[in-house]
LOVEX-684111 format. One line per 4 residues: number of its first residue (from 1); their letters; for each residue x, y, z of C-alpha. Coordinates in steps of 0.001 Angstrom, whole numbers, always signed. Each point is the difference from the previous one (the first is absolute). Layout:
REM residues N
NUM = A = X:Y:Z; ...
REM end
This chain:
REM residues 499
1 = CETV = +0:+0:+0; +2777:+2438:+866; +1817:-731:-3257; -3005:+1090:-2081
5 = GEYF = -802:+2980:+2238; -3003:-1572:+1774; +1033:+1428:+3359; -3403:-199:+1657
9 = HATQ = -326:-3695:-801; +3543:-547:+1243; -970:+1803:+3213; -2818:-2498:+572
13 = FHIE = +2485:-2884:-62; +2700:+1743:+2030; -2338:+1115:+2768; -1245:-3556:+536
17 = TGNY = +3574:-1217:+451; +1055:+2976:+2111; +2550:+1215:-2548; -558:+3661:+863
21 = EAIL = +3439:+1074:-1184; -867:-1108:-3532; -3202:+2075:-6; +1716:+3119:+1302
25 = SMPF = +2754:-344:-2608; -2357:+12:-2999; -103:+3269:-2021; -3494:+1202:+898
29 = TTQY = -991:+3542:-1005; -3228:+1974:+298; -471:-413:-3765; +191:-3786:+343
33 = FYNF = -2753:+38:+2620; -2187:+2164:-2224; +444:-2341:-2948; -1290:-2948:+2014
37 = RERS = -3791:-195:+20; -725:-1853:+3225; -131:+2264:+3042; -11:-3103:+2220
41 = VIDL = +3768:-307:-486; +392:+2699:+2657; -1084:-2662:+2514; +3243:-1867:-717
45 = FERL = +2138:+2992:+879; -1974:+758:+3130; +685:-3583:+1034; +3684:+491:-864
49 = IDEC = +263:+3035:+2290; -1712:-1937:+2814; +2033:-3207:-291; +3466:+1055:-1139
53 = PEET = +2600:+606:+2754; +767:+3678:+526; +3719:-408:-636; -762:-1440:-3445
57 = LLKH = -2412:+2811:-854; +2538:+2648:+1013; +2450:-1341:-2574; -2384:+1099:-2781
61 = PLAL = -1173:+3572:+685; -814:+800:-3637; -2252:-3049:-216; -1746:+1226:+3156
65 = VTFG = -557:+3402:-1609; -1529:-1665:-3071; -2313:-2188:+2080; -884:+2956:+2220
69 = QQFF = -1347:+1924:-2975; -2259:-2931:-892; -1281:-258:+3574; -848:+3686:+17
73 = RDRR = -1660:-143:-3417; -2231:-2806:+1292; -520:+1866:+3297; +1551:-2785:+2087
77 = MLPF = +1308:+2329:+2643; +1259:-2575:+2522; +2573:-1612:-2333; +764:+3451:-1439
81 = SKTT = +843:+1313:+3474; +2101:-3061:+804; +1888:+289:-3284; +758:+3708:+351
85 = ALVQ = +1044:-466:+3640; +2558:-2593:-1085; +1506:+2292:-2645; +88:+2906:+2452
89 = KLLD = +1750:-2239:+2549; +2666:-788:-2571; +478:+3677:-877; +237:+974:+3668
93 = APSG = +2786:-2509:+626; +1626:-916:-3324; +2550:-2762:+143; +2163:-1271:-2823
97 = LSEK = -1611:+2270:-2612; +1981:+2261:-2300; -816:+3693:-375; -1479:-656:-3438
101 = ELLR = -2216:-2766:+1352; -1236:+2284:+2773; -759:+2799:-2456; -1972:-2426:-2169
105 = IRGE = -1994:-1345:+2945; -691:+3502:+1376; -1142:+1237:-3394; -2317:-2918:-747
109 = FSIL = -1337:-10:+3562; -788:+3731:-211; -2121:-637:-3092; -1813:-2814:+1803
113 = MSFP = -706:+2227:+3005; -1634:+2589:-2248; -2928:-2344:-616; -1569:+297:+3480
117 = QFND = -201:+3768:-700; -2293:-642:-2964; -1741:+2203:-1206; +1726:+3011:+1557
121 = IAKM = +2298:+1062:-2847; +2179:+2327:+2086; +684:-2629:+2667; +652:-2694:-2593
125 = SEYH = +2458:+2314:-1701; +2020:+446:+3201; +884:-3688:-198; +589:+164:-3750
129 = RRAY = +2520:+2811:+528; +1806:-2040:+2642; +148:-2902:-2428; +1224:+2345:-2721
133 = DSLR = +2820:+1271:+2229; +1110:-3546:+874; -235:-1563:-3442; +1592:+2858:-1926
137 = QLSD = +3228:-891:+1798; -166:-3308:-1859; -1074:+1159:-3460; -930:+3104:-1958
141 = PPRS = -2907:+209:-475; -905:-1951:+3143; -1938:-3203:-677; -1891:-2495:+2118
145 = VIFG = +624:-3675:-771; -3311:-1042:+1584; -2643:+2600:-791; -1230:+1089:-3396
149 = GAMP = -806:-1832:-3199; -3086:+3:-2159; -2563:-842:+2687; -2731:+2631:+401
153 = WTMS = +1036:+2987:+2082; -3673:+509:+900; -142:-3604:+1285; -3538:-1099:-856
157 = GASV = -1638:+3364:-644; -665:+1912:-3203; +480:+3457:+1492; +2819:+1974:+1600
161 = LFLY = -2522:+2480:+1394; -1707:-2856:+1827; +3269:-957:+1689; +1361:+3397:+986
165 = WRES = -2894:+2408:+535; -125:-564:+3737; -1352:+3209:+1534; -2797:+2369:-948
169 = GALK = +1380:+3390:-1000; +3563:-1271:-462; +12:-1130:-3645; +2032:+2959:-1320
173 = KTLS = +2648:-624:+2639; +15:-3700:-892; +647:+833:-3659; +2960:+2185:+944
177 = VMDE = +1480:-2530:+2432; -357:-2801:-2564; +1922:+2056:-2587; +2802:+568:+2492
181 = CLPY = +222:-3443:+1579; -815:-2646:-2597; +3243:+401:-2029; +2034:-1410:+2915
185 = YVTL = -1944:-3265:-35; -142:-203:-3812; +3794:+303:-156; +557:-2586:+2738
189 = AGGH = -2424:-2451:-1596; +1367:+328:-3533; -3031:+1791:-1415; -2700:-1706:+2060
193 = GAGA = -2815:+2516:+457; +1088:+2227:-2897; -2800:+2264:-1192; -2123:-355:+3137
197 = EYVL = +271:+3683:+939; -1431:+948:-3405; -2828:-2519:+329; -855:+1584:+3350
201 = RAEA = -36:+3488:-1530; -2101:-1258:-2923; -2567:-1514:+2349; -134:+3099:+2188
205 = ALFR = -557:+2193:-3075; -2708:-2250:-1456; -1830:-322:+3309; -290:+3794:+179
209 = GDDV = -1169:+116:-3630; +3184:+1207:-1714; +201:-2595:-2759; +2536:+2040:-2020
213 = EAEV = +2683:-58:+2702; -931:-3590:+836; +626:-1120:-3582; +3439:+1639:-111
217 = MCHT = +990:-1623:+3306; -1224:-3388:-1276; +2274:+117:-3018; +2965:+1021:+2163
221 = ALFE = -804:-2890:+2351; -236:-2453:-2894; +3361:+1132:-1385; +1767:-288:+3365
225 = ARSA = -1666:-3265:+1008; +405:-1787:-3318; +3662:+1033:-210; +583:-1726:+3353
229 = GQIG = -2165:-3054:-740; -2622:+1025:+2565; -3104:-1470:-1615; -2069:+404:+3163
233 = NCLC = +436:+3769:-125; -713:-63:-3757; -3323:-1700:+744; -854:+2631:+2620
237 = ASLV = +817:+2825:-2434; -2024:-1651:-2769; -2975:-282:+2340; +142:+3757:+594
241 = LARI = +89:+538:-3774; -3032:-2263:-452; -1898:+2000:+2627; +985:+3223:-1771
245 = MLLR = -1484:-1338:-3238; -3163:-960:+1863; -251:+3551:+1299; +461:+1372:-3523
249 = GDGD = -2358:-2498:-1623; +2729:-1256:-2357; -1092:-3578:-688; +2740:-850:-2511
253 = SYTS = +2845:+1084:+2286; -1680:-1672:+2964; -160:-3323:-1869; +3605:+299:-1180
257 = IRRS = +1278:+653:+3532; -1943:-2960:+1389; +1680:-2202:-2595; +3425:+1279:+1061
261 = ILKD = -824:-767:+3650; -984:-3544:-916; +3125:-438:-2140; +2391:+1294:+2671
265 = AREA = -1553:-2131:+2735; +9:-3195:-2055; +3477:+364:-1462; +1552:+610:+3427
269 = QQTS = -709:-3614:+1042; -266:+933:+3681; -3072:-900:+2007; +151:+3241:+1984
273 = LLRI = +66:+2059:-3218; -2913:-1986:-1401; -1948:+890:+3145; +842:+3683:-443
277 = GDLC = -1118:-261:-3624; -3279:-1521:+1199; -461:+2904:+2415; +738:+2620:-2675
281 = LAVT = -2583:-1458:-2362; -2492:-418:+2842; +238:+3712:+868; -988:+978:-3536
285 = DLAL = -2666:-2707:-290; -1625:+1145:+3237; +91:+3627:-1152; -2161:-1083:-2944
289 = GRLD = -2179:-2385:+2001; +1337:-3010:-1947; +56:-2724:+2648; +213:-3039:-2287
293 = DLPP = +3738:+382:-536; +1029:+210:+3658; +2484:-2758:+911; -1622:-2709:+2156
297 = WLRD = +2469:+495:+2862; -1110:+3638:+370; -3591:-1119:+552; +777:-1714:+3288
301 = AESI = +1571:+1545:+3105; +1588:-3282:+1076; +1652:-432:-3407; +1394:+3524:+259
305 = RKVV = +1647:-888:+3304; +1539:-3091:-1581; +1466:+1560:-3145; +831:+3588:+1038
309 = YTDG = +2700:+921:+2488; -1167:+1755:+3133; +1090:+3509:-990; -2007:-162:-3226
313 = QPYA = -3169:-1597:+1342; -1854:+3259:+803; +399:+1064:-3644; -1518:-3246:-1268
317 = MMLH = -2739:+249:+2631; -700:+3526:-1238; -888:-1455:-3413; -1847:-2930:+1555
321 = GMAL = -2143:+2489:+1914; -766:+1936:-3181; -1177:-3204:-1670; -2286:-754:+2957
325 = LQEE = -1398:+3527:-230; -719:-251:-3721; -1711:-3360:+483; -2050:+1494:+2863
329 = RYSE = +1287:-2616:+2437; -275:+2503:+2800; -47:-2432:+2925; +3329:-1474:-1080
333 = LYGI = +1399:+3495:-487; -1072:+1037:+3500; +1506:-3200:+1395; +3507:+633:-1332
337 = AEPV = +48:+3808:+192; +1127:+461:+3597; +2747:-2685:-97; +1369:+1539:-3209
341 = LEFA = -201:+3523:+1425; +1722:-1076:+3211; +2763:-1727:-1969; +438:+3109:-2172
345 = RRMH = +172:+2265:+3057; +2571:-2258:+1631; +2130:-33:-3166; -455:+3771:-540
349 = YMLP = -1664:-518:-3395; -2230:+2954:-839; -1390:-1135:-3351; -1958:-3056:+1241
353 = QVYY = -1450:+2156:+2780; -1284:+2530:-2527; -1411:-2636:-2335; -1725:-2077:+2673
357 = NIYL = -1682:+3037:+1524; -1230:+847:-3505; -1270:-3566:-507; -1886:+161:+3287
361 = AVAK = -1468:+3389:-915; -1245:-1309:-3355; -1400:-3211:+1514; -1787:+1761:+2852
365 = NAEA = -1469:+2570:-2371; -1276:-2807:-2243; -1742:-1484:+3031; -1582:+3382:+827
369 = CREE = +2186:+493:+3095; +837:+3560:-990; +1402:+1267:+3298; +2397:-2933:+290
373 = AIGY = +989:+501:-3636; +784:+3668:+606; +2087:-943:+3036; +2158:-2401:-1993
377 = LEQA = +348:+2472:-2867; +1050:+2724:+2417; +2683:-2285:+1448; +1338:-766:-3485
381 = LLLA = +95:+3701:-878; +1779:+879:+3242; +2740:-2469:-898; +303:+834:-3698
385 = LPDE = -664:+3695:-609; +3063:+1349:+1876; +2131:-1761:-2636; -2326:+747:-2936
389 = VYLP = -725:-3701:-494; -3170:+159:-2088; +52:-2997:-2351; -1489:-2603:+2410
393 = FAEH = -3088:+2216:+331; -154:+624:-3755; -61:-3755:-640; -3234:-120:+2016
397 = GDSL = -1280:+3425:-997; -3470:-1081:-1135; -711:-1528:+3405; +1652:+2713:+2099
401 = TPLF = -1146:+3182:-1752; -3390:+60:+1796; +1875:-41:+3326; +2490:+2769:-769
405 = DSLQ = -2576:+2763:+467; -408:-991:+3642; +3704:+614:+630; +851:+2837:-2383
409 = NAFP = +437:+2576:+2774; +2154:-2280:+2145; +3033:+10:-2321; +2007:+2589:-1989
413 = EDRV = -2073:+1169:-2949; +2843:-229:-2539; +686:-3640:+842; -3647:-997:-121
417 = RALR = -253:+1741:-3372; +3071:-1860:-1301; -1432:-3280:+1267; -3348:+567:-1740
421 = SLCA = +1782:+921:-3225; +2023:-3221:+64; -3174:-2002:+696; -1531:+1381:-3200
425 = RQAS = +3143:-696:-2048; +325:-3552:+1320; -3646:-828:-724; +237:+1409:-3527
429 = GAEA = +3337:-1672:-750; -1025:-3411:+1316; -3208:+89:-2031; +1936:+879:-3166
433 = VRKA = +2372:-2932:+550; -2928:-2357:+635; -1566:+1047:-3300; +3315:-405:-1816
437 = LSGS = +421:-3506:+1392; -3581:-1035:-736; +337:+1331:-3549; +3193:-1910:-699
441 = GCIL = -1938:-3008:-1278; +1408:-2389:+2621; -2741:-1438:+2179; +2485:-1998:+2065
445 = SARQ = +1715:+1412:+3067; +3794:+270:-93; +499:-3193:+2024; -2616:-1894:-2035
449 = REVA = +1648:+1052:-3256; +3399:-1072:+1341; -1288:-3487:+864; -1885:-262:-3304
453 = LLLK = +3148:+773:-1991; +1993:-2614:+1918; -2738:-2578:-583; -28:+924:-3667
457 = NGLS = +3773:-535:-110; -410:-3543:+1289; +1082:+321:+3641; -1558:-2381:+2505
461 = VKEI = -1878:+1151:+3096; +2989:-1018:+2127; +2436:+1923:-2210; -2195:+3111:+96
465 = SEKL = -311:-153:+3790; +3790:-185:+326; +574:+2807:-2498; -2506:+2359:+1637
469 = FVTE = +721:-1070:+3595; -3637:-906:+721; -1679:-3271:+943; -1311:-2458:-2577
473 = NTVK = -3515:+564:+1361; +371:+3719:-725; +1028:-776:-3589; -3009:-2312:-391
477 = SITK = -2327:+2678:+1382; +1373:+2639:-2379; -211:-2458:-2914; -3673:-600:+756
481 = AVYG = -638:+3759:-4; +1873:+372:-3314; -2049:-2754:-1626; -3198:+1616:+1231
485 = KLGV = +878:+3466:-1285; +1184:-1235:-3393; -2774:-2546:-427; +2372:-2923:-557
489 = HSRV = -68:-3446:+1570; +3481:-1416:-544; +3615:+912:-549; -380:-969:-3664
493 = ELTV = -2726:+2619:-432; +2098:+2528:+1905; +2954:-393:-2381; -2101:+1193:-2953
497 = TSF = -1737:+2822:+1878; +1157:+3613:-218; -6:+2158:+3126
REM end
């Protein structure tokens, strides 16, 4: 297994025989962990930390740093704390280590210790600067040998704004701090995260209704991210572009950008990037009320917990909640709202808090509970208006407009006016895109057309499920829908049918 690079499988054998030294000597990196699809492998390394003698662990501090990052990413704080305590113990009383080895360990450990400061950019950057100072004594530019690679910088989310807008009224400061601090990490990680600051500025501009600045920032982000192989950030920037085209009612550009999102996600051959691609497409589908194309895993809260890392779960739950709202499954929405809101508050995520208060306002208003609806809307506005975050309201403008009059004197007039203006633009743009899509002559949804083409090209159900990363039952369900829409009854008929 080791010879062919199957380090996780080798770990399974070594841990059963107690050969801990062999595990700790294998060249694990954060990129290697990201490339492996099964999150359950983290259990093996938690067991390693519990069972391996301390003196053996202390011989491999860089391995401990690598495992520590995985523990934190999976929010396993007990093994994370044990791992970091061991590395700190070694640094406090180094023995038999050269100056270069100590500089390497200090630098990599400083990067690791930035993660518990997530998502406070300034505090994270303090550790990145320490790492920079240590590692630049070893190379110029300074480089980490553990962190970086092509794995998504946004982890499992499709938005930088979601990750780093952490305080109402502080978005402008966050933009400035990100510009100043991110370059340290990008340099250390060999380009990992490149373009993220421009994605953040693009999102902030779009959410306040400035689609012109947002578009410019998107193209800068795409240039920086693609140059560094950061496909995750490319997907995030492309999503902003797709939302811009929705706002403008440009159906052709919207369709073209969706295709580029699908292409980037598929060609990357990383499960985490495929998930981000799913999220990007889901955002635009939900904006148009097209629920048929939502990936099955996004329909179920338990599936979200299984396939999305902890830090990205509130973003996926944000879309899950929107689907529940559009399907008028209000009881389910009410049931998950407070747990999601509490999680978002604990993680300092503002965007899910804004969206869920909007969802609750819309749902309560639909059930004729007007006072409760106004209360939730007021809470959303209190969080969002100080930072001119208008787009979440615009996406639900038809449902919220009747409630705005009740609150128009409670908030600055210029911001309420800007919000109403964006509501009108979003409604008009989305309707224009819907008409463009319905007039394209394709009665199949994007996912249905994708499956139909693969069937037409002779792929089996099993091959399609593997290619699209869905279950065989999902492929069969989509195939049935395709047959129904096209009026065919077999694959033979499908091959001679135009669509």
